[in-house]
Each structure stands twice: as structure tokens, then as C-alpha cells.
C-alpha positions in Angstrom: 91.6 -240.3 214.0 88.5 -240.4 211.9 88.7 -238.5 208.6 86.1 -235.8 208.1 84.0 -236.3 205.0 83.3 -233.0 203.1 80.1 -233.3 201.0 80.0 -231.6 197.6 77.0 -229.6 198.8 79.0 -227.3 201.1 81.5 -225.9 198.5 78.7 -225.5 195.9 76.7 -223.5 198.4 79.7 -221.3 199.3 80.4 -220.8 195.6 76.8 -219.7 195.0 77.0 -217.3 197.8 80.2 -215.8 196.5 78.8 -215.5 193.0 75.6 -213.9 194.4 77.7 -211.4 196.5 79.8 -210.6 193.4 76.8 -210.1 191.1 75.1 -207.9 193.7 78.3 -205.8 194.1 78.4 -205.3 190.3 74.7 -204.3 190.2 75.0 -201.9 193.1 78.2 -200.4 191.6 76.5 -199.9 188.2 73.5 -198.4 189.9 75.6 -196.0 192.0 77.5 -195.1 188.8 74.3 -193.7 187.4 74.4 -189.9 187.7 70.9 -188.6 188.1 70.0 -184.9 188.0 69.7 -183.1 191.3 66.5 -183.9 193.1 64.8 -182.5 196.2 63.8 -185.0 199.0 60.5 -186.8 198.3 57.8 -188.1 200.5 56.5 -191.7 200.5 53.7 -192.4 197.9 53.3 -188.9 196.6 56.9 -188.1 195.9 57.4 -184.4 195.1 53.8 -183.6 194.2 53.3 -181.5 197.4 56.2 -179.2 196.3 54.4 -177.9 193.2 52.9 -175.3 195.6 50.0 -173.2 194.3 47.7 -173.8 191.4 50.4 -172.2 189.2 52.8 -175.1 188.8 55.2 -173.2 186.6 56.0 -170.9 189.5 56.4 -173.7 192.0 58.7 -175.6 189.6 60.7 -172.4 189.0 61.3 -171.9 192.8 62.5 -175.5 193.1 64.8 -175.2 190.1 66.5 -172.2 191.6 67.5 -174.4 194.5 68.3 -177.6 192.6 69.4 -176.5 189.2 68.1 -176.1 185.6 67.9 -179.9 185.1 66.0 -181.3 188.0 64.5 -184.7 188.7 61.2 -185.0 190.6 58.9 -187.9 191.3 55.2 -187.4 190.9 54.1 -190.5 192.8 56.5 -193.2 191.4 56.8 -191.5 188.0 60.1 -189.8 187.3 59.6 -186.2 186.0 62.5 -184.2 184.5 62.1 -180.5 184.8 64.0 -178.3 182.3 64.5 -174.6 183.2 67.3 -173.4 180.9 67.9 -172.8 177.2 71.0 -175.1 177.3 69.0 -178.1 178.5 66.0 -177.3 176.4 68.2 -177.5 173.3 69.5 -180.9 174.5 66.0 -182.2 174.8 64.6 -180.7 171.6 67.6 -181.0 169.3 70.4 -183.3 170.5 68.0 -186.0 171.7 64.9 -184.9 169.9 63.7 -188.3 168.7 64.3 -189.9 172.1 62.0 -187.3 173.7 59.5 -187.0 170.8 56.8 -189.0 172.4 54.0 -187.8 174.7 52.7 -189.2 178.0 49.1 -190.3 178.0 47.2 -188.4 180.7 43.6 -189.1 181.5 42.3 -185.7 180.6 44.1 -185.7 177.2 42.8 -189.2 176.3 39.2 -188.3 177.3 38.9 -184.9 175.6 41.1 -185.1 172.6 39.8 -188.4 171.1 42.4 -190.7 172.6 45.3 -188.2 171.7 44.6 -188.6 168.0 45.6 -184.9 167.3 48.9 -183.6 166.1 50.0 -182.1 169.4 49.4 -185.2 171.6 49.6 -188.3 169.3 52.5 -190.7 169.7 55.6 -190.1 167.6 55.5 -192.2 164.5 54.0 -192.6 161.1 50.5 -191.5 162.2 51.9 -188.3 163.7 54.0 -187.6 160.6 50.9 -188.0 158.4 48.8 -185.6 160.5 51.6 -183.0 160.8 52.0 -183.1 157.0 48.3 -182.3 156.6 48.4 -179.5 159.1 51.6 -177.9 157.8 51.1 -178.2 154.1 47.3 -177.9 153.7 46.0 -176.0 156.7 48.7 -173.7 158.0 50.9 -172.9 155.0 51.9 -169.3 154.4 49.6 -169.2 151.4 46.6 -170.5 153.4 47.3 -168.1 156.3 47.4 -165.2 153.8 44.1 -166.3 152.3 42.4 -165.5 155.5 43.8 -162.0 155.8 40.4 -160.4 154.8 38.8 -162.2 157.8 41.5 -160.8 160.2 41.1 -157.3 158.8 37.3 -157.4 159.1 37.4 -158.7 162.7 40.1 -156.1 163.6 37.9 -153.4 162.2 35.0 -154.5 164.3 37.2 -154.4 167.5 38.3 -150.8 166.5 34.6 -149.9 166.0 33.7 -151.1 169.5 36.6 -149.3 171.0 35.7 -146.1 169.2 32.1 -146.4 170.5 33.4 -146.9 174.1 35.7 -143.9 173.8 32.8 -141.8 172.7 30.8 -142.8 175.8 33.9 -142.5 178.0 33.4 -146.1 179.2 36.2 -148.6 179.9 37.1 -151.3 177.4 37.4 -154.9 178.6 40.4 -155.7 176.5 40.5 -159.3 177.8 37.0 -160.0 176.5 37.7 -158.2 173.2 40.9 -160.2 172.5 39.1 -163.5 173.3 36.2 -162.5 171.0 38.6 -161.5 168.2 40.6 -164.7 168.3 37.5 -166.9 168.6 35.8 -165.1 165.7 38.8 -165.2 163.4 39.4 -168.9 163.9 35.6 -169.6 163.9 35.3 -168.0 160.4 38.5 -169.5 159.1 37.8 -173.0 160.4 34.0 -173.3 160.4 32.9 -170.6 158.0 31.1 -168.6 160.6 31.3 -167.0 164.0 30.7 -169.4 166.9 29.4 -166.6 169.0 26.5 -166.1 166.6 24.7 -169.4 167.5 23.7 -171.1 170.7 25.5 -174.3 169.6 28.7 -172.3 169.0 28.5 -170.5 172.3 28.2 -173.9 174.0 31.3 -175.0 172.2 33.2 -171.9 173.3 32.2 -172.6 176.9 33.3 -176.2 176.6 36.6 -175.1 175.1 37.3 -172.9 178.0 36.6 -175.8 180.3 38.9 -178.0 178.2 41.8 -175.6 178.6 41.2 -175.4 182.4 40.9 -179.2 182.8 44.0 -179.9 180.7 46.0 -177.7 183.1 44.9 -179.8 186.1 47.5 -182.3 187.5 45.4 -185.4 188.2 46.8 -187.5 191.0 45.4 -190.7 189.3 47.9 -190.2 186.4 50.8 -190.7 188.8 49.4 -192.8 191.6 47.0 -195.2 189.8 45.5 -196.7 193.0 44.3 -193.2 193.9 42.4 -192.7 190.6 39.2 -193.0 192.6 39.7 -189.5 193.8 38.8 -188.2 190.4 35.4 -189.9 190.6 34.8 -188.5 194.1 35.8 -184.9 193.5 33.9 -184.6 190.2 36.9 -184.3 188.0 36.0 -187.4 185.9 32.5 -186.2 185.5 33.6 -182.8 184.3 35.9 -184.5 181.8 33.1 -186.7 180.4 30.6 -183.8 180.2 33.1 -181.5 178.5 34.1 -184.2 176.0 30.5 -184.9 175.1 29.7 -181.2 174.6 32.7 -180.7 172.3 31.9 -183.8 170.3 28.3 -182.8 169.7 29.2 -179.4 168.3 32.0 -180.8 166.1 29.7 -183.4 164.8 27.0 -180.8 163.9 29.6 -178.6 162.2 30.9 -181.5 160.2 27.4 -182.4 159.1 26.7 -178.8 158.2 29.9 -178.4 156.2 29.3 -181.6 154.3 26.3 -179.9 152.7 28.5 -177.2 151.3 30.4 -177.5 148.1 33.9 -176.2 147.3 34.4 -174.6 150.7 37.9 -173.3 151.6 37.7 -173.4 155.3 39.8 -175.7 157.6 36.9 -178.1 158.1 36.2 -178.3 154.3 39.8 -179.1 153.6 39.9 -181.8 156.3 36.6 -183.2 154.9 38.1 -183.5 151.5 40.9 -185.6 152.9 38.5 -187.6 155.1 36.3 -188.4 152.1 39.2 -189.4 149.9 39.7 -193.0 151.1 42.2 -193.8 148.3 44.7 -191.2 149.5 47.7 -192.3 151.5 47.0 -189.4 153.9 43.3 -190.2 154.6 42.0 -189.8 158.1 39.2 -191.1 160.2 36.4 -189.1 161.8 38.0 -188.9 165.3 41.3 -187.7 163.8 39.4 -185.1 161.8 37.8 -183.8 165.0 41.0 -183.9 166.9 42.8 -181.8 164.3 40.0 -179.3 164.4 40.5 -179.0 168.1 44.2 -178.5 167.6 43.7 -175.6 165.1 41.1 -174.0 167.4 43.1 -174.2 170.5 46.3 -173.1 168.8 44.6 -170.1 167.1 42.5 -168.8 169.9 43.5 -169.2 173.5 47.3 -168.7 172.9 46.6 -165.7 170.7 44.2 -163.9 173.1 46.3 -164.5 176.1 49.4 -163.1 174.3 47.6 -160.0 173.3 46.2 -159.6 176.8 49.6 -159.7 178.4 51.2 -157.5 175.7 48.7 -154.7 176.3 49.0 -155.2 180.1 52.8 -154.5 179.8 52.2 -151.6 177.4 49.8 -150.0 179.9 52.3 -150.6 182.7 55.1 -148.9 180.7 53.7 -145.7 179.1 57.1 -144.8 177.6 57.2 -148.2 175.7 53.6 -147.5 174.6 54.6 -144.1 173.3 57.6 -145.4 171.4 55.5 -148.1 169.8 52.8 -145.6 168.8 55.5 -143.4 167.3 56.7 -146.3 165.2 53.3 -147.5 164.0 52.0 -144.0 163.2 55.1 -143.2 161.4 54.9 -146.2 159.1 51.2 -146.2 158.4 49.9 -143.2 156.4 47.5 -141.0 158.2 44.6 -141.5 155.8 45.3 -145.2 155.3 42.5 -147.4 156.6 44.2 -150.8 156.7 47.6 -151.9 158.0 49.3 -153.9 155.2 51.6 -156.8 155.5 54.4 -154.6 154.1 53.7 -152.1 157.0 53.9 -154.9 159.6 57.2 -156.1 158.2 58.7 -152.7 158.9 57.4 -152.6 162.5 60.5 -153.9 164.3 59.6 -152.4 167.7 56.1 -154.0 167.5 57.7 -157.4 167.0 60.2 -156.7 169.8 57.3 -155.8 172.1 55.4 -159.0 171.3 58.6 -161.1 171.8 59.3 -159.4 175.2 55.7 -160.0 176.3 55.9 -163.7 175.4 59.3 -164.0 177.2 57.7 -162.9 180.4 54.2 -164.4 179.8 54.5 -167.5 177.5 50.9 -168.6 176.7 51.8 -172.2 177.8 54.2 -171.7 180.7 54.8 -175.4 180.8 55.1 -176.8 177.3 53.2 -179.9 176.3 55.1 -182.7 178.2 57.4 -185.2 176.5 58.3 -188.8 177.3 61.7 -190.5 177.2 61.3 -193.6 174.9 64.6 -195.1 176.0 67.5 -194.7 178.5 69.6 -191.7 177.5 72.4 -189.4 178.8 71.7 -185.7 178.8 74.9 -183.6 179.5 76.3 -186.5 181.6 73.1 -187.1 183.5 71.4 -190.5 183.2 67.7 -190.3 182.3 65.6 -193.5 182.4 63.1 -194.6 179.8 59.5 -193.6 180.8 60.6 -190.3 182.4 58.2 -187.4 181.7 59.9 -184.2 180.6 58.4 -180.8 181.5 60.0 -177.8 179.9 59.3 -174.7 181.9 59.2 -171.9 179.2 58.2 -169.4 181.9 61.4 -170.1 183.9 63.6 -170.1 180.8 62.3 -166.6 180.0 63.6 -165.6 183.5 67.0 -167.4 183.4 69.8 -165.0 184.4 72.2 -167.0 182.1 70.2 -166.0 179.0 68.7 -162.6 180.0 70.0 -159.4 181.6 67.5 -158.0 184.1 65.0 -160.8 183.3 62.2 -159.4 185.4 62.2 -156.1 183.6 60.0 -155.5 180.6 62.5 -154.2 178.0 61.6 -154.7 174.3 64.8 -153.0 173.2 66.7 -156.2 174.1 65.3 -157.7 170.9 66.1 -154.8 168.5 69.7 -155.8 167.9 69.1 -159.5 168.5 68.4 -162.4 166.1 66.5 -164.3 168.7 63.0 -165.2 167.6 60.1 -167.4 168.9 60.0 -169.8 165.9 61.6 -172.7 167.8 65.3 -172.3 166.8 66.4 -170.0 169.7 65.9 -171.9 172.9 66.0 -168.8 175.1 62.5 -168.0 173.8 60.3 -171.0 173.1 56.6 -170.0 173.8 55.6 -172.3 170.9 58.1 -175.1 171.7 60.8 -176.3 169.4 62.2 -179.3 167.6 60.0 -181.7 165.6 57.2 -181.4 168.1 57.1 -177.6 168.0 53.8 -175.8 167.2 53.1 -175.5 163.5 50.7 -172.6 163.9 53.2 -169.8 164.6 52.5 -167.9 161.4 48.7 -168.0 161.9 49.1 -166.8 165.5 51.5 -164.0 164.7 49.4 -162.6 161.8 46.4 -161.8 163.9 48.3 -160.5 166.9 50.4 -158.0 165.0 47.5 -156.7 162.9 45.2 -156.0 165.8 47.8 -154.6 168.2 49.1 -152.2 165.4 45.5 -151.0 164.8 44.8 -150.4 168.5 48.0 -148.4 169.3 47.7 -146.5 165.9 44.2 -145.3 166.3 43.9 -144.7 170.1 45.7 -143.4 173.1 45.3 -145.6 176.2 45.3 -145.4 180.0 44.2 -147.7 182.7 40.6 -147.5 183.9 39.3 -146.4 187.4 42.3 -144.2 187.9 44.7 -147.2 188.4 48.3 -146.1 188.2 50.6 -148.2 185.9 52.7 -149.4 188.8 49.6 -150.7 190.6 48.1 -152.8 187.8 47.2 -156.3 189.1 49.3 -158.8 187.1 48.2 -162.0 188.9 47.6 -165.1 186.8 44.7 -167.5 186.5 45.4 -171.3 186.5 45.0 -173.4 183.4 46.9 -174.9 180.5 47.2 -171.4 179.1 47.7 -168.7 181.7 45.4 -165.6 181.4 45.1 -162.6 183.7 43.3 -163.4 186.9 41.3 -160.2 186.5 40.1 -158.6 183.2 42.2 -155.9 181.7 40.1 -152.7 181.7 41.4 -149.5 179.9 40.1 -146.2 178.6 40.7 -145.3 175.0 40.7 -141.9 173.3 41.0 -141.3 169.6 44.6 -140.5 168.6 45.3 -136.9 167.8 
């Protein structure tokens, strides 16, 4: 019988197949061992983009999180997006793994309109960001600097009171939405630029461009998540609007810089930044685009977020007359009857005023979705595996309605803060309208100072009711889309001098 010859090729092939099978098993096993956060089913190509629902993504994401949990993984196109909807997981992102999630994604609108993300809010985490944040915290928004602009806040608040008094004498309604916007724009305009932007045609163009910027930054552009569909932005006019808005903003900022360069020893935000810009020997020197980007940061942080917070606070007060009466009783009891100006000492004693503002920001955070973060490496969050490159969206609006943190979360109840240490300064993650961790907003002191002063003045000097016979329970509280969420319809109210 002829002996069968076995060539060396056959056992080598078998061995290779066995090794391949074994390696594949190990890989599949390690992949299956990865525990990802709960995730709703996704569609091909677009992923979960269709599930955002309306033009108010914070509401759509909140609805999804109620079904899938406070840590939820979505896919916008092929990009993984982690949605955080509870204080517990917000603390994990902002404290436990803060450096891992300290970076920012680069979206087209941000890159186009904020000088390639060279500002404090959007720049990449690293030495450049640390240098800019140091400038903002120590030189622009320190307590001493914020106090130095108190006269500006007092003068602008007095002008608002004067307009309200004139309207009350004519028995005409006050557009509080417009007044709050004008107040915050003028306070920051004078503090940053040395004059009111509303007083010049150039300034009015800037204010219009800034309103467009806030709207455009709130748009979810499909090209950011599905690059081969980026052409849609060119077809629907989105790209053109970005370019036009960026050019308008840059023209005004450039003219302001040129104007302030002619001044000597100015103490406004732009003057301080110009001193740093001109000092090329300093370690903290900045270039011109960085200078403009920081100005944008200060303006956005001190205007839109302030005006929308005051707008929603007065809306809730008008909806809840008993809360309004309690607040008026506190303010009028602290400030002497013949006293013209509400002092800082007075404001420190107004615990119910602070509670009212906190409660308004819990229900209506000015940025419902905080500025997104980006995972710089693979990380585990409470046992869930998060991949590098995952975008993190923290839904402050949903956190303010979380039953785990809040009793009767849909009820406006400032009393909940009277015996509570919870504050909005970024250390209590149940209430994070300004974010938290190292990427939290540095302008909290500036924002609070203007809000408290004007609101105290308005409830001290006037009694209020809704215009056109609208009952408190019928007040329209619908929201408008954008990065910051304002009322969809202006807040109109009738004022009468306090008796």
C-alpha cells in the first residue's frame, strides 16, 4: 500500500486557521465585555439624529433619557454622543474624570464664528486655554473688577426704572423681554467697550449679528456628524449665514479695537486686553484673533444668559403672585423707604431673592445643553465604557427636573432653597446653569450682580400684573430655539408704583 505523503503546507494552514479563530474569539469576547450605556435603536447613516424631535433638543433628549436612563449613548451619524441627565453622572464627568472630558468638539459654526475656537469657552484644553482663562479670571472678571463696574449697573438699572415709571403713568404695558435685553447689552457694552452699542449704527449691527450668532450656534448641523452630507449647509444657506455673521462681528470688533487704541489709560475690558496684546514680552501675551474671541466670550456670557434668566424669573413671578408678594415684602423690608439705591449689603440679606433666581435657573437654565465636551481617551464612567472621541452633552434642563434630586420638580417653589446649601457656582451638580469643573463659566459673579440689582429694583418700586388681562395660569411659557433659550413671545406686563 502506497504511503500518503503529508506536505508541511496543510498543517501550517490548519494552524493559521486555528490561531485566527482563537484571536477572533478573544477580540469578540473583549468587545462583548465592553459595557456601553443604554442606547435607543438607531437608523443607518443618520443614527439617532431623527430622535431629537423638535427645534428644542433639550426636550427631545430629556424624553429619550426618561426611557433609557440618565447616562445614554446616542449616535449622531457615526459619532457617539453621551447624554448626561442626572447630577450623579454630571459629577462623574466634571469632577471624577474632569481632565478626560475637558476638551471641546470642533463644530463648523464654532470654528467659523469664534475665530477657530480661540476663546476661553471653546478652545482645546491645554496651555493656551490655561493662559486665556487666567487672563479672564484674574484680570477681567475678578470680584474687584466686577465691583468697579457697579456704577454702570446702577445707572442702567435706574434708566430701566425710569422707563417703567413712564409706562405706568401712561397705563401702557412694559415689554420686559426687550428691557432686560437692552439692560444687559448696555451694561456689558459700557463695561467692555466704553459705550452703549445701541447708540451707534455700527453697534446696532453688532447686536443683530450677536443675536444671529446665538441662534446659529444652537443649530445642529448635519455636516458635523455626517461629513459627506456637508453640502447641505451650502444648499440651505446655513454656510452663507455663518460667513455673513462672522464678517459682521469681525468688522465691528476691529473698529472697536481701533477706536480703543486711541484712548489712554482706559479701564474697560477691551482696554485691559489691548494692554496684554501690546505687551509682547509678557508670558501671557495674546494675538489679535484671541483678543477678539475673548471679547465675544465676555459679551455672550454677560448679555444673553443674563437677559434670559431675568426674563424667565419675572415670568415665574408673574405666574405666581404669592411668590411675588413674598419677594416684595422681603426687598421692601430690607431697603429703606427713602433709599434710592439698593446696596451690596442689602442684596446680601435678600435670601428669598437669591432663592427665586436659583429656582428660575433650575427650571429655565439659560443654556439648557451645556457647551459640549469631548472624551480624549477611553474611560469608564460608573462601570460604563466610553470610547475616545465621544461627544458629551450635559442636559442641565433635564437635571433640573430629575426626580432623584428634586421634589415636585415641575413646581416653581423657591422655598426649597431657603434651607439648602445648593448654589449655582459649579460645585452642586443638581444645579449647574453655568456648568462646573475646570470648564465651568468664569463669569458667574458678573452675571449675578446685574440680575440681583435690577430685579430687586423692579419688585421694590412697582407692583406688577400681566398685560391684556392675561391670567397668571394662562401665561404662554413656550421657548424659542437657540443656544440660549428665550421666551418664544415677549413678556408684557403692567406696572404701577408701589404704595
